PLY file of the C-alpha trace (Angstrom):
ply
format ascii 1.0
element vertex 440
property float x
property float y
property float z
element edge 439
property int vertex1
property int vertex2
end_header
-99.58 203.01 -65.75
-102.51 202.22 -68.02
-105.59 200.33 -66.92
-106.25 198.13 -69.91
-109.01 195.82 -68.79
-112.22 195.36 -70.75
-114.60 192.75 -72.13
-113.61 191.66 -75.61
-116.15 192.67 -78.20
-115.48 189.50 -80.16
-116.43 187.34 -77.18
-119.26 189.55 -76.03
-120.98 188.83 -79.33
-121.08 185.07 -78.73
-124.88 185.14 -78.39
-125.10 185.98 -82.07
-124.52 182.30 -82.85
-128.13 181.19 -82.43
-127.86 178.31 -84.87
-124.87 176.04 -84.29
-122.80 176.04 -87.51
-120.77 173.03 -88.54
-117.11 173.68 -87.88
-115.91 172.96 -91.39
-114.67 175.54 -93.87
-116.90 178.21 -92.35
-115.53 177.58 -88.88
-111.94 177.65 -90.09
-112.61 180.84 -92.03
-114.08 182.46 -88.90
-110.94 181.53 -86.98
-108.71 182.90 -89.74
-110.56 186.22 -89.68
-110.36 186.44 -85.90
-106.65 185.57 -85.94
-106.00 188.12 -88.71
-107.78 190.91 -86.82
-105.88 190.13 -83.63
-102.49 189.96 -85.35
-103.09 193.16 -87.33
-104.01 195.11 -84.20
-100.76 196.78 -83.16
-100.28 195.83 -79.51
-96.71 196.96 -78.99
-95.81 198.86 -75.83
-97.43 202.09 -77.01
-100.74 200.57 -78.10
-101.71 197.58 -75.92
-105.20 196.37 -75.00
-106.31 193.56 -72.69
-109.49 191.52 -72.41
-111.31 189.15 -70.12
-114.30 186.88 -70.74
-116.11 184.26 -68.66
-118.05 181.27 -69.98
-120.23 179.90 -67.13
-120.13 176.22 -66.24
-122.83 173.88 -64.94
-121.28 173.31 -61.52
-120.46 176.62 -59.88
-119.00 174.81 -56.86
-116.07 173.65 -58.96
-113.24 176.08 -59.54
-112.87 177.47 -63.03
-110.21 176.84 -65.66
-108.25 179.91 -66.77
-107.19 180.16 -70.41
-104.36 182.69 -70.38
-102.55 184.42 -73.23
-100.82 187.75 -73.72
-101.59 189.92 -76.70
-98.86 192.53 -76.38
-95.96 191.95 -78.75
-92.32 192.89 -79.19
-91.60 195.99 -81.27
-91.00 195.43 -85.00
-89.60 197.87 -87.58
-91.00 197.67 -91.10
-87.64 198.52 -92.68
-86.07 195.46 -91.09
-88.73 192.95 -92.10
-89.26 191.26 -95.46
-93.02 191.88 -95.06
-95.07 194.38 -93.07
-94.88 192.99 -89.51
-98.43 194.14 -88.75
-100.10 192.60 -91.79
-100.83 188.88 -91.64
-99.28 187.28 -94.72
-99.89 183.65 -95.69
-97.01 182.45 -97.82
-95.35 179.09 -98.51
-97.48 177.30 -95.93
-96.79 179.76 -93.09
-98.35 182.85 -91.51
-95.89 185.75 -91.14
-96.37 188.71 -88.77
-95.27 190.02 -85.40
-97.28 188.02 -82.90
-98.15 185.33 -85.45
-96.97 182.94 -82.79
-96.03 184.87 -79.65
-98.69 184.95 -78.39
-101.62 185.84 -80.61
-101.85 182.30 -81.97
-102.98 180.91 -78.63
-104.98 184.04 -77.83
-106.99 183.60 -81.03
-107.47 179.89 -80.29
-108.92 180.64 -76.83
-111.44 183.13 -78.22
-112.34 180.81 -81.09
-112.77 177.89 -78.66
-115.40 179.78 -76.65
-117.19 180.79 -79.84
-117.27 177.15 -80.96
-118.62 176.00 -77.59
-121.34 178.64 -77.72
-122.25 177.71 -81.28
-122.76 174.12 -80.10
-124.72 175.21 -77.03
-122.12 173.32 -75.02
-122.30 173.85 -71.26
-119.08 172.72 -69.53
-119.08 171.35 -66.02
-116.46 173.91 -65.00
-116.59 177.62 -65.74
-114.05 178.75 -68.33
-112.27 182.08 -68.08
-110.23 183.72 -70.82
-107.75 186.45 -69.91
-105.90 188.12 -72.77
-103.39 190.32 -71.01
-100.74 192.91 -71.80
-97.38 193.46 -70.16
-95.79 190.03 -70.70
-93.19 191.47 -73.06
-92.21 194.28 -70.71
-92.00 194.91 -66.99
-94.64 197.03 -65.29
-95.82 199.03 -68.31
-99.37 197.65 -68.34
-101.94 196.46 -65.85
-101.80 192.90 -67.10
-101.45 189.51 -65.42
-99.28 190.91 -62.64
-101.85 193.61 -61.83
-104.72 191.13 -61.96
-103.06 188.77 -59.47
-102.41 191.62 -57.05
-105.63 193.63 -57.45
-108.41 191.50 -58.98
-107.45 187.95 -58.13
-111.13 186.94 -57.89
-111.62 187.62 -61.59
-109.01 185.09 -62.66
-109.17 182.64 -59.75
-109.06 179.08 -61.09
-108.18 175.49 -60.27
-105.41 175.80 -62.87
-104.48 177.76 -65.96
-103.38 176.88 -69.47
-100.86 179.27 -70.97
-98.02 179.61 -73.47
-94.54 178.41 -72.55
-94.22 175.12 -74.39
-94.74 173.91 -77.95
-93.99 171.04 -80.27
-90.42 170.34 -81.41
-89.48 169.68 -85.03
-86.06 168.54 -86.19
-84.20 170.22 -89.04
-86.06 168.00 -91.53
-89.46 169.03 -90.21
-90.21 165.76 -88.41
-92.01 165.95 -85.07
-89.75 165.11 -82.14
-91.89 165.76 -79.08
-94.74 167.81 -77.65
-93.62 169.83 -74.65
-95.55 170.78 -71.52
-94.10 173.56 -69.39
-93.48 172.54 -65.78
-91.92 175.70 -64.40
-89.81 178.50 -65.80
-86.69 180.49 -65.12
-86.82 183.97 -63.65
-85.77 186.95 -65.79
-83.63 189.66 -64.21
-81.66 192.50 -65.75
-78.46 193.80 -64.16
-76.82 197.12 -65.01
-73.05 197.36 -65.11
-71.93 200.99 -64.88
-68.57 202.74 -64.82
-68.20 206.49 -64.24
-65.08 208.52 -64.88
-63.97 212.15 -64.95
-63.18 211.77 -68.65
-60.99 214.26 -70.49
-59.68 215.16 -73.93
-59.21 212.25 -76.33
-55.78 213.62 -77.32
-54.55 212.72 -73.81
-55.64 209.08 -73.36
-55.09 207.23 -70.09
-55.54 203.59 -69.11
-58.29 204.50 -66.63
-60.98 204.48 -69.33
-64.64 203.77 -68.48
-65.15 201.78 -71.68
-62.08 199.62 -71.05
-63.19 198.86 -67.48
-66.66 197.88 -68.72
-65.45 195.87 -71.73
-63.07 193.82 -69.61
-65.79 193.08 -67.05
-68.29 192.03 -69.73
-65.67 189.80 -71.35
-64.96 188.04 -68.06
-68.69 187.53 -67.47
-69.11 186.12 -70.99
-66.57 183.39 -70.27
-68.40 182.08 -67.21
-70.92 179.24 -67.26
-73.22 178.75 -64.30
-73.38 175.21 -62.88
-76.03 172.78 -64.09
-79.10 172.25 -61.90
-82.13 169.99 -62.07
-85.86 170.17 -61.44
-88.54 167.58 -62.14
-89.22 169.41 -65.40
-85.78 169.37 -67.01
-84.95 165.95 -65.55
-88.08 164.49 -67.19
-87.26 166.30 -70.43
-83.73 164.90 -70.73
-84.91 161.43 -69.70
-87.31 161.46 -72.65
-84.91 163.25 -75.00
-82.19 160.67 -74.35
-84.53 157.98 -75.70
-85.35 160.14 -78.74
-81.67 160.76 -79.48
-80.87 157.05 -79.11
-83.64 156.15 -81.56
-82.16 158.64 -84.07
-78.74 157.01 -83.76
-77.26 159.93 -81.78
-75.78 157.55 -79.25
-73.07 159.92 -77.99
-75.65 162.58 -77.09
-78.03 160.01 -75.61
-75.27 158.51 -73.50
-74.21 161.94 -72.27
-77.77 162.79 -71.21
-78.12 159.51 -69.35
-74.72 160.08 -67.75
-75.52 163.46 -66.21
-78.99 162.30 -65.18
-77.24 159.56 -63.22
-74.44 161.82 -62.04
-75.25 165.57 -62.14
-71.56 166.25 -61.53
-70.48 164.70 -64.83
-69.02 167.88 -66.34
-67.89 166.21 -69.56
-71.37 164.92 -70.36
-72.93 168.26 -69.45
-70.47 170.14 -71.66
-71.22 167.92 -74.65
-75.01 168.38 -74.39
-74.76 172.10 -73.57
-72.66 172.75 -76.67
-75.00 170.74 -78.90
-78.09 172.93 -78.57
-78.53 176.40 -76.98
-82.01 175.40 -75.81
-80.60 172.39 -73.97
-77.95 174.56 -72.37
-80.53 177.16 -71.31
-82.77 174.67 -69.54
-79.84 173.26 -67.54
-78.61 176.36 -65.74
-78.84 180.06 -65.00
-77.67 182.04 -68.01
-76.50 185.65 -68.26
-75.83 187.50 -71.50
-74.97 191.07 -72.48
-77.86 192.59 -74.44
-77.19 196.38 -74.52
-74.23 198.76 -74.41
-74.15 202.54 -73.94
-70.95 204.52 -73.53
-69.31 207.88 -74.16
-70.69 211.34 -74.89
-68.51 212.66 -77.72
-66.21 211.25 -80.40
-63.32 213.41 -79.22
-63.68 212.96 -75.48
-62.70 210.26 -73.02
-65.89 208.54 -71.84
-67.36 209.75 -68.57
-69.84 206.89 -68.38
-70.17 203.38 -69.77
-73.08 201.03 -69.19
-74.03 197.49 -70.14
-77.20 195.50 -69.57
-76.79 191.89 -68.60
-79.97 189.86 -69.01
-80.08 186.80 -66.78
-82.52 183.91 -66.76
-82.27 182.54 -63.25
-82.83 178.90 -62.37
-85.71 178.18 -59.95
-84.60 178.45 -56.34
-81.62 180.74 -57.04
-81.95 184.28 -55.66
-81.39 187.43 -57.70
-78.86 188.62 -55.10
-76.83 185.41 -55.50
-76.54 186.08 -59.22
-75.71 189.77 -58.69
-72.93 188.80 -56.30
-71.55 186.33 -58.84
-71.51 188.99 -61.56
-69.65 191.32 -59.20
-67.12 188.59 -58.50
-66.65 187.95 -62.22
-66.34 191.65 -63.06
-63.45 191.73 -60.57
-63.21 195.51 -60.75
-64.37 197.94 -58.06
-64.87 200.56 -60.75
-67.74 198.49 -62.17
-70.91 199.04 -60.14
-73.65 196.41 -60.55
-77.30 197.11 -59.78
-80.74 195.65 -60.54
-82.78 198.33 -62.35
-86.09 196.52 -61.87
-87.55 193.18 -60.92
-90.24 191.81 -63.21
-92.23 190.09 -60.48
-92.24 187.36 -57.85
-90.42 184.08 -58.10
-92.60 180.98 -58.11
-92.22 177.25 -57.71
-92.97 174.86 -60.60
-96.53 173.44 -60.48
-96.92 169.67 -60.10
-97.62 167.75 -63.31
-100.43 165.54 -62.03
-102.13 162.71 -63.97
-105.24 164.93 -64.22
-103.15 167.42 -66.19
-100.92 165.09 -68.19
-103.23 162.19 -69.11
-105.54 164.24 -71.40
-102.53 165.77 -73.19
-100.95 162.36 -73.68
-104.26 160.86 -74.90
-104.82 163.56 -77.52
-101.18 163.57 -78.62
-101.43 159.83 -79.34
-104.54 160.49 -81.44
-103.19 163.51 -83.34
-99.56 162.45 -83.76
-99.06 158.74 -83.00
-95.65 157.96 -81.59
-94.81 161.55 -80.59
-93.85 161.61 -76.89
-95.04 164.26 -74.42
-92.12 165.77 -72.51
-92.24 168.14 -69.53
-89.82 171.06 -69.80
-88.36 173.78 -67.67
-88.99 176.90 -69.75
-85.80 178.90 -70.24
-87.80 182.04 -70.98
-90.50 183.67 -68.88
-94.28 183.94 -69.20
-97.18 185.39 -67.26
-97.31 182.04 -65.48
-94.72 183.59 -63.18
-97.48 185.72 -61.63
-100.30 183.18 -61.56
-98.15 180.41 -60.13
-96.95 182.78 -57.41
-100.53 183.35 -56.15
-101.47 179.68 -56.14
-103.00 179.19 -59.59
-101.01 176.24 -61.05
-100.18 177.30 -64.60
-99.07 174.94 -67.35
-97.61 175.83 -70.71
-99.55 173.91 -73.36
-99.45 175.10 -76.98
-99.50 172.17 -79.42
-98.04 174.08 -82.37
-94.78 172.70 -83.76
-91.65 174.73 -84.49
-88.20 173.95 -85.82
-84.87 174.87 -84.23
-85.39 178.56 -85.08
-88.56 178.64 -82.91
-90.42 180.49 -85.64
-88.16 183.56 -85.23
-90.04 184.56 -82.07
-88.90 188.07 -80.98
-86.86 188.27 -84.17
-87.30 189.24 -87.80
-90.04 187.66 -89.91
-91.79 185.77 -87.11
-93.89 182.94 -88.50
-95.98 179.88 -87.72
-96.97 176.97 -89.96
-100.59 177.23 -91.14
-101.28 173.50 -90.87
-99.63 173.30 -87.46
-101.63 176.27 -86.15
-104.92 174.74 -87.31
-104.00 171.39 -85.75
-103.16 173.18 -82.51
-106.51 174.94 -82.62
-108.37 171.62 -82.82
-106.17 170.01 -80.16
-106.82 172.77 -77.61
-110.54 172.89 -78.40
-110.74 169.20 -77.47
-108.31 169.42 -74.56
-110.22 172.17 -72.81
-113.42 170.14 -73.16
-111.79 167.21 -71.37
-110.53 169.42 -68.57
-113.88 171.21 -68.35
-115.68 167.95 -67.54
-113.27 166.86 -64.79
-114.74 166.85 -61.28
0 1
1 2
2 3
3 4
4 5
5 6
6 7
7 8
8 9
9 10
10 11
11 12
12 13
13 14
14 15
15 16
16 17
17 18
18 19
19 20
20 21
21 22
22 23
23 24
24 25
25 26
26 27
27 28
28 29
29 30
30 31
31 32
32 33
33 34
34 35
35 36
36 37
37 38
38 39
39 40
40 41
41 42
42 43
43 44
44 45
45 46
46 47
47 48
48 49
49 50
50 51
51 52
52 53
53 54
54 55
55 56
56 57
57 58
58 59
59 60
60 61
61 62
62 63
63 64
64 65
65 66
66 67
67 68
68 69
69 70
70 71
71 72
72 73
73 74
74 75
75 76
76 77
77 78
78 79
79 80
80 81
81 82
82 83
83 84
84 85
85 86
86 87
87 88
88 89
89 90
90 91
91 92
92 93
93 94
94 95
95 96
96 97
97 98
98 99
99 100
100 101
101 102
102 103
103 104
104 105
105 106
106 107
107 108
108 109
109 110
110 111
111 112
112 113
113 114
114 115
115 116
116 117
117 118
118 119
119 120
120 121
121 122
122 123
123 124
124 125
125 126
126 127
127 128
128 129
129 130
130 131
131 132
132 133
133 134
134 135
135 136
136 137
137 138
138 139
139 140
140 141
141 142
142 143
143 144
144 145
145 146
146 147
147 148
148 149
149 150
150 151
151 152
152 153
153 154
154 155
155 156
156 157
157 158
158 159
159 160
160 161
161 162
162 163
163 164
164 165
165 166
166 167
167 168
168 169
169 170
170 171
171 172
172 173
173 174
174 175
175 176
176 177
177 178
178 179
179 180
180 181
181 182
182 183
183 184
184 185
185 186
186 187
187 188
188 189
189 190
190 191
191 192
192 193
193 194
194 195
195 196
196 197
197 198
198 199
199 200
200 201
201 202
202 203
203 204
204 205
205 206
206 207
207 208
208 209
209 210
210 211
211 212
212 213
213 214
214 215
215 216
216 217
217 218
218 219
219 220
220 221
221 222
222 223
223 224
224 225
225 226
226 227
227 228
228 229
229 230
230 231
231 232
232 233
233 234
234 235
235 236
236 237
237 238
238 239
239 240
240 241
241 242
242 243
243 244
244 245
245 246
246 247
247 248
248 249
249 250
250 251
251 252
252 253
253 254
254 255
255 256
256 257
257 258
258 259
259 260
260 261
261 262
262 263
263 264
264 265
265 266
266 267
267 268
268 269
269 270
270 271
271 272
272 273
273 274
274 275
275 276
276 277
277 278
278 279
279 280
280 281
281 282
282 283
283 284
284 285
285 286
286 287
287 288
288 289
289 290
290 291
291 292
292 293
293 294
294 295
295 296
296 297
297 298
298 299
299 300
300 301
301 302
302 303
303 304
304 305
305 306
306 307
307 308
308 309
309 310
310 311
311 312
312 313
313 314
314 315
315 316
316 317
317 318
318 319
319 320
320 321
321 322
322 323
323 324
324 325
325 326
326 327
327 328
328 329
329 330
330 331
331 332
332 333
333 334
334 335
335 336
336 337
337 338
338 339
339 340
340 341
341 342
342 343
343 344
344 345
345 346
346 347
347 348
348 349
349 350
350 351
351 352
352 353
353 354
354 355
355 356
356 357
357 358
358 359
359 360
360 361
361 362
362 363
363 364
364 365
365 366
366 367
367 368
368 369
369 370
370 371
371 372
372 373
373 374
374 375
375 376
376 377
377 378
378 379
379 380
380 381
381 382
382 383
383 384
384 385
385 386
386 387
387 388
388 389
389 390
390 391
391 392
392 393
393 394
394 395
395 396
396 397
397 398
398 399
399 400
400 401
401 402
402 403
403 404
404 405
405 406
406 407
407 408
408 409
409 410
410 411
411 412
412 413
413 414
414 415
415 416
416 417
417 418
418 419
419 420
420 421
421 422
422 423
423 424
424 425
425 426
426 427
427 428
428 429
429 430
430 431
431 432
432 433
433 434
434 435
435 436
436 437
437 438
438 439
């Protein structure tokens, strides 16, 4: 376990800005350089680094605001990418690199925001804290947000936190559909399916084969769909999305959304919407998918062991044991043993989307992108908000950068973010945090 907790040199040098510069081309260039340095610092599992900074407010009786982002990234192999994943490349109106979006975009914006405030000699009413953590992309490898909540809660204690977990939606033509705000997230849990066998010589095959047992169990699991469930977050999302679909002329989809909002047992309407978009399906229910296979020990031997990893994203309020039991039922084979190799962290309830949180986002969205609605969502993935929400720091996903249906290839090859969209998001969050910072 590594203790990766230090004061960021970039933020520690804020006092160097004695004369407030105008945030024009010079300010944007400063942000670009900061973003480039952050992206080109390899923060994969073997090389992570975390930071914390505090910007004092005028009223120390008021609780702080926590600006949270993770700076560790998913592994990336140069031979698989079109460009070097650890060199920031600006091309065709986009930035390409591992972490260009997830999550170094917001991390760079938080640091840049504090620098801008300092350059203006701005003193917020509330203290601002920035925590750039590691360990979001893996479980337990770093002393990141999880460690901070359990060991140094006082350092990150806040009235609420702003984090990743939501973004802007673009349609296939690049038109803005909605700006999302995360109101809760699903819980990630891996399950290991394992079959052991005495094996034998491949010239004497038998039906009792570890790979066959495993393959049949995985196939049965793949055919199952967990029932739809609703929270305030996904209910509000589909209420708003139904109006958007109706305005686009997608009346069948809009009607289906309205139908299952009225009657959550309307399986036909749920099936139509679930099949239309994998993101819609994911926010409606627990999902489980096979992500890794490992079997056999020699090409000319019957397998003595076969394993599969099933990655589940569990709906709020559903226990990990309930899902494990369901997988066991679906496997329908006593030879297949199912275990939970690790648990990422605690489960947490969705934070309430109060007017104090939503009104500033809605106000700025109307100014930046008139006519674009703000929609709460239940995040199908997982963020470090899992840990902060669990210890009583309401954490909201707010990242006003717009992505198309491919989500900017996050976690995949050639991850990217639009340059214009990133710069707009930078300005939006700079102004949003100021509004929050002045709230009593």
